[in-house]
N, C-alpha and C positions, 0 to 999 in steps of 0.2 A: 858588220853589223847589218841585222835584218830589219828590215822596214816594210811599214803597210803597203807602198809603192811594189816591192818586189814578191810578197806574197801573193798580190793580186792578179799575176801572170795571166793564170787559167782561169780566171773567173771575170766576167761580164757586170760593170758596176758603174754607178755614178757617184762622184765625191760630191755630197752636197756641203759639207763646210769640214774645214780645216787641213792639214798637213799631211800628206801620205808620206815624208821622210820619215816620221816618228819612228824611235828604235821600237820594237818587239820584243819582249822577252819570252811571253808565255799567253796561250788562249786559253780561253774561258767560255762555257754558256751557262755557270753554275753563278749567280753576283756574288756568292758570298765569296767565291776565290777571288774576285774582281780585286788587284794592285795595278800600282804603277807600271806601266808599259806591257799593259796585258791589254788583248783585243777580247771585247765582249760581243757574242753573238747572240741576239736577239731570237730564241728561236722560239715557232709558234708550236706548242706541243697539245696534246689531247687534254689536259689536265689544266695546262696554265699559258701565257703566254709572257713569254721572255721582255718585250718592248716594256712591261710592267715594271719590269726590276732594273732599266736603264739607271733611273735618279743613282738608285740603290747603289749598282755598281761606279756610278761616278763619284759618290760620298767615300769611297774605298780607295779613290785613287786614279781609276782606270780612268785615260782619256781617247781610248778608241773605241769605236762600235759598227760593227756591222748590223743593218738591220733591212727588214724587207718593207717598212712603212715610215715615214718620217715622226721623229719624239722631237720632242725640247729638249735642246743642250746646249749649257753656256757656250761662250765662242771659242775657248780653250778646247775644246773638245773635235776629235775627228769624226765626221758621222759619215760612213760610206752603205748605199742604197745598192742592192741588190734582190733579185727576182724570188730566190727564196736562200733564206738564210741557214737550212740544214745543207743544203748543197753547196754554198759558199764555205762551210764550216769543213766541210771534207774536204775539199778543194786546196783551201789554207793550212790544214794539218797536213795533208801530204807535202804540200811546199814547205812548211814549218820544219818537218823532219826531213827533207830531202828525197821526198819521195823512195822509202826505203823499199817498198816492194817491188820495184826496178832490179835491186839489187839481190833479191831473192829468188827461188823458184817458190814459188805460193802457189798451192791447191785447196781449192774451197771444195766442203764438202757440203750436199743441200738435200732435203727431204724432210718427212716427218719424222720417219725414224731408222737409226744407225748412225747419225752424223757423230755422236760422241764415240761410239766405238769405233769406226770406219776411222778417224782423224787419231786417237790412240795407239790405233795398231799400226798406222803409217807412221808413225813417230816414232814408237816402240821399234818395228822394224827397220828404219833408216837408223835410228840409234844405234841398235843391234848389228848393223853393217858398217859401223864404222864412221854415218855420216853424222856430225852435229846438224840437230834441227829443232825447230822450233814447234809449240804446239799450242794453239788459241781454242778453247775450247768448253763446256757448260761447267763441266767436273773442276776443270784447273788450265793454267796457263803455263808452258815450259819453255825454258831457253837452256836449249841440250837436256840437261836433266835436273834443271832448279827449277823447283816450282814456285811458281807464283800464283795467288789465290786469283777466281774468278770470279767477277759478279753480273756476266749477262754472257749469255751462249755467245753473242757477237759483242765487242766492246765497242763504244763511241768514238768516231772519227779520230778525235783527239788520243784516247787512250791507244787506239788500234796502232797507231800510226807511230807510236811512243816506241810500243813492243816492237813493231818491226826492225824498228830503228837499231833499239838493245839488242834484237838479235842480229841485224847485220855487224853491229860494234863487235857483237862476242862470237863472229867467225860463223855462224848458221848461213847453210847454203838454201836448206829448203826450210819452207813450213808448212803445216797442215791445220787448216782453219775452218771451223763450224760456219756455217753462215745459214744466218735463221731467214726467215721471211719478214721479220719485223725490220734486221737490219738491213735488207733489199730495198724495202717502202720507203724508212727511215734516212736512207742515203746513207748508211753507216759508212756502206764500202765503195760507195763510189770514189772515182780516182785512184783506185786500189788496184795493182795490174796482176792478174793472174795468169800462170803457165797451163792451169787445168781448174777443171770444174767436176764434180762426180753428184750425180743424180740419184739417190738410195731408191724413194719411193715417195710416195705422197697418198695419205690418207687424212680421213676428218679431224682436223685440228685447229686449233685458232680462230674458229669460227666468231667468237666473241670482237677479236679484233680486226679482220679481214671481209669480216659480214656473209660474203658468199664463199663459197669454195672454188667458183669461176674466180673468182679475185684471189684466192690463194694459189692459184695453179698460175694465174698472171704474173703474178710475184715473182713466187719461184721461177719463171722462166726469164724474167730480164733479167736475173743473174746469169745466163745463157746467152742470152740477146749480145749482152756486150761484151761478150769475151773477144779476144782476138784473133785475127786469122792465125798467128804463129802457136796459139794454144790447144789443147785437148778439152774434148766435150763428150765427156764417159758418162753414160747412162743404164739404169736397169731397164734391161730390154723385156724383162716379163712385166712391168707396169705397164699397163697401157697409158699413161701419162709420159712417159718416158718419151718417146719419139717427137711431143708437144713440145717437151723442153729443146729439142733440134731443131724445129722447124728454120728459126732466122739466125740462128749462130752462124759465125763466120770459122771458128773452131773447127780442127778436126773430129770428126764424129766417131766415135767408138761406144760399144756395148759391150756388157756383161749379163749372162742369164744360166737359169736351171732348164727351164724349160723350151726355150725358142731360139732359133741359131743365133749366134752372137760373137765378136771377137774375141770374149774371154768366156769360154761354154764351161760349165760345171756340172758334175753328178755327184751326187751323194751317194754312198757306200754305204756307209754304217753310220750310226746315230744314239751314241750313247751318253751316259751321264759324264764319261771321263771323255770325252771328244769325240771328234766327226773323223772320220774318213772319205775322202772325197777324191773326184779327180778335176784337173783345171787346164782343160785343152790337153786330154788323155794323159797327164801324168800325174802319179798319185801323191796326194797330202794326207798326211795324218797331223791333225789338230788337237789342242786341248779346249779349244773354244767346243760349244754344244748349240745344235740346235741348223733348222735350216735358213733361218734370218741371218744366224751369224758365215753360214755359206754362202750366201750374197755379199755380206761384210767383207768376206776373204774373198770373193772373187773380184770387188773393187779395190781391194787394197792390191792385187795383184796386177791387175789391169794398169794402177796406177804406177806402181814400180817400174814394170815395163815399159810403161810409155814414158817415163822422164827417163827412161835408158837403161836401167839395172840390166843384169843379165838375169834371165827368166830362172835357172836354174840358182843363182844363189839367192833369188827373191824366194822361193818356195821352200829352200833350207832355212832361209831366215824364218817365215813363216809359220814353221814347222815349230819354233821354240816360243811363239807368242802366247801370252797369257790371257785369261777372261779381263775384262775392263772393271775397277771398281762399279759394285751398283745394278752390272748388267749378266743377268742369267749368274747371278755370287751364290756360288752354294757353300752350305755348311753341313755336317751330319752330326748327329749325336751320337753316344756312345753306346746307345740301346736302337740304334740304324732309321733313328728319322733323320728324312734331306730337307730341308729348309733351304729355297731359293729367296735371293732377294733380287728384284727387278725393277727398272725404273719405270716399268711399262703405265703408261699415264693417258694413251689414246684406245679408243676400241680396236684399231687394228692390232699395236704392239701385245695388247693382254690376250687379245687372240693367239698369236704367232706364239707369244712364251706357253699358251695353254698348249697349242697344238703340240709343242716341242716337248711337255713333259708328257703328255698323251704320247708322243712317238718311243719315247723311251721308258715309259713304268711299265714293271712285270705286271702278270695276272696278278689281284687279289691286292695290288698298294693302293692305296686310298688318296686322292687329291683334295686337299682342302687349300680354299684360297681366301687370302684377305684382300680386301678392297678398297681404294678410298677415290673421292674427285676430289680436287682443288677447288677452293672456294675465287667466287670474282672470276671466274674462266669460264668458257663454255658449258652452258648448262644443259647441253641435248646431247651431250654423250656422254652425259651419267646411268641413264635407265639401259642404252647400250651397253655399256662395259659392265654394269648390276647384272644384266640378261646373257652375256657373253661369260660371267664365273660363273653363274649359276648352272647353262646349262652345260660347261665342260670342269666343273668339279663336283667329287662326290658332297661337299660341304662347302658353303660359303658364308665367309664373313666380312659384312660390309661394314666401315670403319671411316673416322677421317683422315684425310692425306692432310692437306694445309687449308686447315679453312679460312684463313687471310680475314677478312672482313664479315664475311658471312654465318649466318647460324649453322653450326655442322648438322643439329638435326634437320633443316630444310635441304640441306646437301643430299644427308641419305633416304628423307620423302623423295627428292627427286629419284635417288638410285632404285629405290625401292620399286617405282612406278613400273620399271623393266622386268621384274621378276615375275608374274604371271602365276603359272601354277608351280616355279618351281620353290615355292616360298617355303616350302615345308622343310626343305635344308637349307635356309640361309637365317642366319642369326646377325643381327644388329646392332654394334657395341659401339658406340661415339668414341670410347676411350681407344686411340692407337696401342697404347701398350697391354692393356688388358684385353685387348684383342689378338695382339699375335701370342699373350701368354695363355689364353683359353684356345687359340688353334694348336698350340702346342701342346696342352693340355687333353684335347681333343686326337690327337693324333696315337696311332701305334706303330710298332717296330716295323719300318719298309715303309711308311706312308711317307709322301711329297708335301712340302708344305709352300704354297706361293705368297709373298709377301711385297706384294705390287703397289706399284703407285711413284715412291718415293726414291727406290735406289740408294743413289751416294749422297744423297741429301744427308747432313747433321743437324737439322734444325725441322722444327715443326713452325707453322707460321701460324699465330694466333692475336686477330684483333693488332696487325702491324709489328709485334713483338716476337722474334725469332726466338723459341727455347731448345734447349739442347736435345736432341733425339736422332737418334743413327739406327736404323732397322736392324742389319748384319750384328753390330753390336749389341743390341738387346736381346738380340734372338740366342746369340752366342752367349749370354748372360743366364737365359732361362734354362737353355740346354745345358749348363754348367752348372744347375740349380739341383736339376733330373740327378743327377751322380750322388746327391745326398740324400 
């Protein structure tokens, strides 16, 4: 039997009232899911305070409550007071599921760009080499090859520990996990044990949440500060903030780079639409992945593989079979020779990286047409910057909607247009994303390259709180098929 007392072994608390020997069968911070034998955690969030829902949880049969400020409860309820309920939730979730991260070799990948690609490639590599592995990513979660829908880049502590427990129970030995800055700041990964952490890069993003770039960096760094001495910290040595991540970590410090000395040093030899040829520590690798940004992702994958003890030549052979990740420089060609690239690039740096990659592989006379949008209810400062990058690095740019969420799409587009300056003569504004993609295809000539940026793997468009079916890749494929008729 699991009791409240047994779950609080790692938590500093004060029992205000009630019985700590009460049986616990589930955890929740959503009052609607509370029931008998649940513990309800009153989380203080950015939009609501869980303490306001304690009575609602009680009315559904819940009798155990963890709070950070006292509330009025009937005498048959148990109330435990802690300093921060989000930290307590993470600690209790680890204990409830038997600390599953200690039974896996768990590697976390953080950074502005490259998290999804790196974790997915690692999962595919280890799976291809015969190791049953887990994946926790923005696109999908996996236990072995079984896919589980993902709702957040990094799940809440209850869902995260439940997933890790399922992985252990189904005999996974490794897990590769995206770690978002939100997750670190909200203590979602508190108490989880990592054998390694990877830093890909850090650029302008999420300032709607973190407010300042310095705070964004500090939160990312916290992930590395918390690593144990038995783990490794692998950073992109070409990113000037990489060394910042290593300042206070106890872990083994390693780096990968294309331009500076590093433990895992790469050099791009050829970069074509069909893939990369590069060297890693002077050994040649041919990959189906495209672009310098993917060279960095491949270096990170190689570094993790070898740091986890795999034979370096086995790692390289496995990497040669890796395919691109859905929605990350995913391309399709029309019968007439138009190439469309669908990419998740939704930050200035990511957009510039993709357009630089296209510039490196395009042939003379090929025109680049970019379809770009920015999300609503998110950092407004990057909107004009992204429009300016798209206009500067494309022969034609079409500004359109991404996920407007609760914002007026036209206001988002006006924010983007503010960055165009004298490039405006080769820019169009078409709010309807489907029409924007169709227009780009109609403007393209054989040999031209279309970039459809911002949504990548997403299968929806969010407008006023409603998610409508929308798939950039599928829609492009349908329009290409119409060209045949």
